[in-house]
N, C-alpha and C positions, 0 to 999 in steps of 0.2 A: 211577652211584652204586650203591654196594653196601650190603648190610645189615650190621647189627652183627656177625653171625657168618659173613660172607663175606669172601673175599680174593682177589686176583688171581693168587696162586700163582706158577707158573712163567712167567706172562706179564708179569712186571714190566718187561721191556725194551720192551713195546709200549705202556705207559701210564706217564704222569708223575702224581705225587701232587699234587693241588691243595689239598685240605683234609683233613688227617690225621684230625680229630675226627669229621667227617661222612662220611668215606671217599668223597671226590669225586676222580675221576681224569679225565685228558684223554688222549685217544688220540694217540699219536706218529705223525708222518708217516714211512712207511718208504720210500715211492717217491721223494720229493723232500725234501731237507733244507731247513731254514729258510733263507730269503734273508737272509744275514748280510753280504753285500758291503758293505764300508765305503767303497769307491770303486773305480773302474776301474783295473786295473793295466796297466802298459805297459813293454814291454822297451826301448823307445827313448824319447828325450825329444821326439820329433816330435809335440807336442800338436795341431798343426794337422791331422795325418792323422786324428785322432779327430774333429776338427770336422767333416770331410766325411762322416763316418759317422753323425752325429747325425740325428734326424728332421728333415725339411724344415721342419716347423712351428716349431722352436726359433729364437728370435731370434739373430742372429749375435753380438750382445753377450753373451748368456747362454752361448752355446757357448764363447767365449773365456774367460769367467769360470770355467766348469766345467773347462776344459782346464788353466787356471792352477792351480785348487785341487787338481786330481788330481796335477799335477806336483810341487807343494809337498808334498803328502801322502807322494808316492812318495819324494821325496829327503830330507825332514826329519822325517817322522812317525816316532814310536818303533815298534819291533817289537811285535807283539800276536797273540794267538790268541783265537778264540771257542770256547767249551766249553758243553756241555749240563750238566744237573744231575748227571749221572753222571761228569763230568770227561772226557768224550770230546771230542776236538778236532774241531770242525766246519770251521774256516777258519783259515788262516795269513795274517799280514800283515806284510810287511817282512823284515828279516834276523833271523830268530829262532835262527840257528845258535849263537850263543854261550850261549844259555839252553836250547835244546831240540834234542835229537837223537835219532834212533831207538835203541832199546835192542836189545841182543843177544837173539836168540831169535824167537819167533813175532811177526809184524807186529802192532803194536797202536798205536792213536791215543789211549791213555789218557794224560792229562797227566802224572800222577805217575810214569809208567814212562819218560817221555821228557825231563822236565825235569832240569836240572842237579842232582846229588845234594845240593849245599849249600843248595838252595832248596826241597827237598821238604817239610820240616816247616812253614816259614813259608807256603808256598803252600797246603798242605792246610788249614791253620788259616784263612787268608783266605778260601778258597772255602766252607768250612763256615759261616763268619760271614756271608758275602754271601748264601748261600742262606737262612740262618736268618733275617736281618734284612730280606732283599730290599732292600738298599740298597748303595750303593757303599762300599768299604773301601779302605784304603790303608796300606802298610807302608814306611817310609823307613829309610835307613841300613843296608841289607843288604850283605854283602860276599861275594864269591865268587872262586875262583881262576881266572884266565883268562891263557893264554900265560905262565905263570911268574910272573905279577903278581896282585895283588889288585884286584878291580874293584868299585866302589860301584854300587849300583842301587836303585831304588824299585819296589815292585810295587803295582799298583792293580787293583781289580776292579770293573767297572761292569755292572749288570743290563741285559739287552736282552730285548725281546718281538718276535717276528716278527709283522708286521701281518697275515700270511696264516694261519698255523697257530696263532697265540697261544701257542706253546710257549716257556717262559722259557729264556734262554741268557745267557751272561756273557762279557764281554770282559776278557781278562787282558792288561794293558799292562805291558811291561818297560821302564821308564825308565832307560837307562843313565847312569852317572855317570863321574867321571874314574878312570882307572887309577892305582893306587898302585905305583910302581916299587919293586922290591927295594932294601934299603939298600945304598948304595955303600961300598966301602972295607972294610978289615978290621974286624971287630967284636970287642970283648972277650968273652971267654966269659961273663963275668957279664952283660954287656948283652944278648948274644943270648939267654942263657937267660931273662933277665928279660922281654925283649919277647915271646918265645915263650909264657911262662907266662902273661903278661897277656892276650895274644891268646886263648890256650886257655881261660882263666877266662871271658873276656868272651863267647866263643862258647858255652861251656857254659851259662853263665848264661842267654843269650838262648834257647838251645835248651830249657833246663829251663822257662823261663817259657812258651814256646810250647807245650811238651808239656803242661804243667799246664792251660793254657787248653783245649787240645784234649781232654784227659782229662776235664775238667770238663763240656764240652759232650756228651761221650760219655756220662758218667754221667747227665746230665739226660735225654738221649734214652733211655737204658736204663730209667730210672725211669718216663718216660712210656710206654715200650713195656710194661713190667711192669703198670702200671696198666690199660693197654688189654687185655693178655691176661687180667688177672684179671677185669675186667668182662666180656670176651668169654666167659670160662668160666662166670661166673655166668649170662650169657644163654644159653649153650648148655644148662646144667642146666635153667633155666627153660622153655627151648624144648622140651627132652625130656619135661618133665612136662606142658606143654601138648599135645605131640603125642600123649602117652599118653591124656590126657583126650579130646582130639579123636578119637583112634581109638575110644574107648568111645562117644563120642557118635555117631560114624559108624555103629557097629553098631546103636545104638538108632534112628538115622534111617533105616537100611536096612530095618528091620522096619516103621517107620512108612510109608516109601515103598511097601512092598508092599500094606499095607493101603489106602493112598491110591490106588494103582493099581486095586485092585478097586473102590473107590468111584467112580474115574474112569471105569472101564468101564461101570458102572451109569448114571452121569450121562450118558455119550455115548449110550447106548441110548435114554435119556429124551430127549435133545436131538434124536436122529434122528426119534423119533416126533413131537416138538413141530414140527420142521421140516416134516415131511410135512403135519401139521395146518395149519400156517401157509401152505404152498404152495397147499393147497386153499382156505383162506379168501381168500388173495391172488388166486387165479384167479376166485373168485366175485365178489370186489370189483371186479376189472378188468372182468369181463363186465357187472356191474351198472352201473357208471359209463358203459361204452360204449353201453349200451342206453337210457340216459336222454337225452331231448332238452333237458332243462333245464340251462342253464349253472350249473355248480357248481364252486367253487374252494375247496380246503382249504389253510389256512395254518398254519405252525408258530407257536409262541409269539413268536418274533422276526420274525414277519410275512414270512417267506419261504415260497415256494409249496412245498406238500407233494404235492398231486394236483390234477388238474382234468379235467372231462369233455370229450369232443370238441366239445360245443356251446359251451363256454366259449372255445375257441380263437378263433373268428371275432369273438365279442363283445368279448373282452379283448385281441385281437391277440397270442395266445400261441402259442409253438412248443414242441415236445417237450423241447428243451434248457433250457427256462426253469424247470425244476424246481430247488428250492433257491436260486432268484433272489429278491431282495427284491421285494415287490409295488409298492414305490415306484419301481423301475426300469422297470416296464412302463408303456407308453403305450397304454391301452385305447381302444376306439372307442366309449367311453361316458363321460359326465361324471358323476364321483362326488366331490362337494365334501367336503373334510376327511376322506378315506377313512382315512388312518393314525390320526388322532386318534379316529374313530369305532371302528376296530378295537381300539385300546388300551383304550378305554373299556369295549368288550364284554369284553375279557379280565380287566380289573380288576374289573368289576362282576358278571360272569357272567350278564348278563341280556341276552335277545335284543332286537335292535333292528331296526326296518323303516323303509325310505325309498323314495320314488319317484325314479327316475332316468330319464334319456332319452339314447339313443344319438345318433350323429352323424346318423342318418336320421330323427331325431325319433320313434323308436319308444320307447314307455314300458315300464319294467320296474319290478317291485316288489323291491327288494333287501332280503333278510333276512339279518342277521348272527347267526349261532348260535354260542355258545361251544363249543369242542371239548373235551369232558369225558372224561377217562380213567376206568378202573375205580376208582381210588383217589379219585375226585371232584375231582381237581386239573385245572385248566384248562391246556390244553397248545396252544391255537391258536383259530382261528376258522374257521367254515364260512360261505362266501359262496354264497347261493342267488338266482338272478335269475328271477323269475317274470314271464311275459309278461302285461302288463295293458293292452296297447295297445287291444284291442277294448273293454274295460271303460271305458278312458279316453275312447274315442269316444262310448260311450253316455252317460257322464256329461257330456260336453261338449254332446252333443245335448239332453240333459235340461236342462242349465243354459241353453242357448240358448233352448230352448222356453219355459222358465219365464220368461226374460228377455223373450221377445217377448210372452208372455201379460201380463206386468206392463206392458209398454210399450203393448200394445193397450188394456189397461184404463185406463191414463192417458190415452191418446188419446181413447178412447171417451167417458170421463167428464169430459174437460177442459171448462172454461167457455169456451175459445177455440176458434174454428174452425181446425181443423188439416187441411191438405190436402198431398198429395205430387203433384208433376208433373215430367216430364222437360223437357229443354231445348227439345223441340218443342211443348210446350204441352199434351201428353196428360196428363189427371188420372189418377193412379195410386192415390190413397187419399183418403177423404172421411169425416169423423166426423160425429156427430150434430149437434153445434153449428154446423157449416157448413151443414147442411140447415136449421136454424132461422134462421140469418142470411141466407142467399142464396136460400132457397125451393126448391132443387133436392134431389130425393132422391139416395141414394147411387148407385142405378142410373142415374139421369139424369146425375148429374155424371161418372160414368165414361165417358159417351158424348160429353161436352163437350169443348171446347178451352178452356184456361184464359184465352185472349184474350177470350172472350165475357164474362168477369167484369170485364174492364178497359174503362172508358169511353174514348172518344176522347182526352179531355184528359190521360189518364194513361198512354196507351200508349207514348209516347216515353221517359217516365221508366222505365216497366216494362222496355222493351227494353234500355235501358242497364244496369239492375239485373241482367237475366238474362245479359248478356255478362260482366259482372264476376264473377258467380257461376260461370259456365261456365269462366272462366280460373282458377278457384280462389281468387279474392280474397273476403275476408269483407267483408259490408256491415253497417252499423249498423242497428238498428231505425228505422223512418221512418213518417211519416204518409202515407197515399195514399187514393184514392177507388175504390170497388168498385160494380158494378152488379148488382142483384138480378134475380130471374127476372121480376118484375113491372116491371122497368125503373127501379126507384128507385135513387138514387145514396146510397152509404153512405161515411161517412168512418171509416176503420179505422186501428188501429196495427199494422203489419205487421213481423214478425220472421222472417228467412229463415235456413235452415241448409243446408249442402252435404252431400248423401249420396253417398259414394264407393263404387266397385265394388271387387273383390278386388284389382285392379291398383293401387288407390290413386287413381284418376282420378275427377273429378266426374262422377256419373251421373244425379242427380236433385236436386230442391229440396223441402225440408220448409218449409211456410209456415205460420206461426201468425198469426191476424188476430183483433183484438179491436175491437169497434165503439166509436167515440168518441161519447159523448152530448153 
């Protein structure tokens, strides 16, 4: 595609015009002419010899059909030539001798230089019309001299397009008619003169009509060309004015560039100083993070990892290449419920949050989520800090356990029921005040006793069965039984038993609550 003020100049033979208005051209193929073979030519009618030269994958029936079609085309097809848009002959077909023959002088394949002189005017008009309309045209009833006689023929032009180069070409078909022999016998001078006059007048009229049509097309093309040249001239003038203004602008721009270069030099020096300061700050930050034993992770606003301390690698299962990865893609060694929603809430609210979390080894940490605030007060991420509170957690658990045991001991001590604890061998492990009042043994005396001493003979079998059930982890309902006091009195009591398990979850002792039945 060319601009409005551009032209192909002396390279017109290398390009063909596609769109005159928009100046679109198509490169012509110089190495290989378009494939315009209409059919295979043969010097002999031995069509079956061509059959054997066909590709092996062609079916035999198709080979026979193709050979027959080629033979018919060779014997009965009209002579024709293929030309390009410049009327250069690209291909000959059939016996074109009566219509086309080489001209005297330098060798040329131009159709108008080789065609029969009586066909030049008609043929030129037909070619011009076919190129202009890009459609087939036909001219019938033409006459030409041949071997001393007149010969009728029809001319037809058909547009062609090569499927490889897409270059337009045209098929010129000469359809021969019957020859008109010269008049036999002597002619009267008046008849001969009249026939010659009529023929001459008819020929001149046809030639004049053809020339008018051709001249009209040339005039139209010339008018279009004049309009294009006028518009091109106006465009060139406006382009010159634009170039002049552009030149002035370039001068101004040059001065501005000089001042801009000076400013850039100053800015570059400032940037170099800033870079040195940033390098120092970055080194300080790297050393600071490396010296901190506390796991710290800094996140971007989109929750991707910005930085982290070495202590955070083990806790969160991080590696050096995890920078800029989303925190949701990390599988840490610590359980943090709803981490993403908590981080987003901190970014939105700009408020610090704290929560207690536990790693896979049941080690406790206090997770503090701080909003990452820039100098302009905008929130650009979150800082995650993990504080080790495992020791504090143990102290709290001990304190809670101690308080629980104190409350439990107070309940047992002040209970209105006799509460005792014994193992499965009968050794008494605990004894409250109400047990002393009910059975007569002090706590020191009771801790030296065996629980079987409190069971009379009539209730020992029942107690043995009960202990076996408790030892196997079976729950027993409250029941009524008989106890023996220090003085040997028998008491009817309502007994409730509970199993006490060790750290492994196995039955280790029995807590017995007894109330006297009056």
